[in-house]
N, C-alpha and C positions, 0 to 999 in steps of 0.2 A: 533030325533036322537035316533037310537037304538044302544045298546051297546051288543054285544055278546062275553061273555068271555069264553076264551078257557078253556077246562076242564083240570085242572092241577092236575092229580092224583099223588100218592106218586112216583110212578114208573118215571113219567115225572119230577118231582121235583128232584129225585136222579139222573136222567141222566143228567139234567141240571147243578145241582151242581158238579157232578164229572166233567163235560166239563169244568165249570168255574174254577175248581181247577187246570186245566192244561193248561190254556191259558198263553202263554209267557207274560212277560212284555211288556208294550206298546212300540213301537219304539221311536227313537230319534224324536223329532220335527223337522220340515222344518224350523226353526226360524220363525214362523208364529206370526200373530197378537195375537193369543192366543195359547199357548202351549197346545198340546194334554194333556187331563186329563190321570193321571196314574190311571189305574184300580187295586184296591186292589185285592189281591188274593181270589178267591172265589166268585166275582161278575162277571156279564156279561158286557161288554162295550156297551154304547149307542153312536150311530154314526149318523152322518149326511151323507147321501149318495147321490151323486148327478148323474144324467143321462142326456144325451145330449136329445134334441128335435129338430126337423126341422118343418119349416113352409111347410106344404104339397105342397102349390101352389108354392112357390119360391124356396123350398129347402135351404132357408137361416136358420142358427141356430137361436133359440129363447132361452129365459131364460131357464137355467136348471132346470130340476124338481128335487126337493129334496124329500127324503123319510128319517123317522127315522128308523134306523135299529139295531136290537138287535142281534148279531150272536148266534146262538143256537147250533151249530154243528160244529166239526172240519173240515168239508167241506166247503171251501170258498164260501160265497154268500148264505148259507142257514141260515135262521133265521126268525125273526118276523120283518116285515116291516109294519110301519104306514104311511099312505099318503093321499093326496088329489087324487080323482079319477075323471075323465071325461075331455074331451078335450075341452069342453065348459061348460059353466055355464048351470044349477046348478051343483056345484061340490059336493062330498060327502067324507066321511072318509072310507077308505078301509084299512083293516088289513089282512096281508097276514102272516099266522102261520105257522113255520118251513117249509119254502119252498123258492125257488128262486124267485126274483121278475121278472115279465115279462119283464122288461126292462133290463135284466142282461147284455146282450152284449152291451149296450150303457153306461155302468157306466163310470163316469168320475171322480173318487176318492172319498175318504170318510174321515171324520175327527172325532176323538172320543171327545165327549163333556161330557160325564158322564158315570154313572155306575147304575147297578141295582141287587140287591140280586134275584138269581133266584126264590124264594118263593114269591117275591113282583112282578112278572110279571102280575098277574092278577090286581093288583092295578095301575100299569104303563099303563095297556090297558083300564082301567076305567077312568083314567085321560086322556088319549088321546081322548077317546070317548066323552068327556064331553067339548072338546075344540070346541068354536063354529066356523061354517063355514059361512063367510060372503058372501052370493052370490050376495048381492046388490050393492057391491063395486067392479067394473070391474078392479081396480088397485091391488085387492089382488090376490095372486097366492099360490102355494105350499110352496114357501119360506117364506111368511108372516105366514102361518099356523104352519110350523115347528118352528118358532121362537116363536109363541104363545104357542106352545104345550110343549116347554121345559121350559116355564116360571113356577116357582112354585116348580120344583123338587128339594127339599132342604131337604129331609129325610136322615138320615144317610145310609139308604139302598136303595136309589132311588134318585140320584142326578145328576144334569146337571149344567154346569158353566152358569151364567146369562150373555148373550151377546145381545146387540142390533142387529136388522136386518142389519144394516150398517156394523157392524163388522163381523157378520156371512157371509154377501156377500163378504167382502173383503177376509176373512179366505178361503172360497169356491173357489174364485178367484185364489189364490195361490195354493190350492190343485189341481185346474184344470191345472194350468201353469206347476206344478210339474209332474202331470200326463202326459201331453204332452211331457215334457222333458225326462223324464225316465220311463214313463209307470209305475208310482207308484201304489202298490195296496192297 
């Protein structure tokens, strides 16, 4: 597994820090299984974003694809995405840096689960690059990988709430229902 760390120049860190200083407070929770994490001023939110997928043969919905998303711009949808890539095994970890996700028209809501200090983004990327991808177990998917990737983020400047896969699935199901009902962003 290779790890390509994004080059964080002083200019990039200054831009991210300035952006983080202007993020409005987290919105009120939807009375979910786990309330959204309130992101301290000056830190970037870590979100789980889900995208719809369809079985190409039957056009029936499949499990949602999950990505970890850290917004890095005031433009909605632009940021760092970390996700499993590949329509069939073997999967691999893909990082999208300061851009839109290719699935952006298929988004089905997101939920804030943590935060990161802008200067800690290279360490967050290194952490995600070290999360194993289990290509031998056909029951594992992007949702399992996201849950595994969020484990162990308990540094004061790089934090995510600890939740089981079952609680995250329940949480994201509620987010999807809210998205359907109100087209929540």
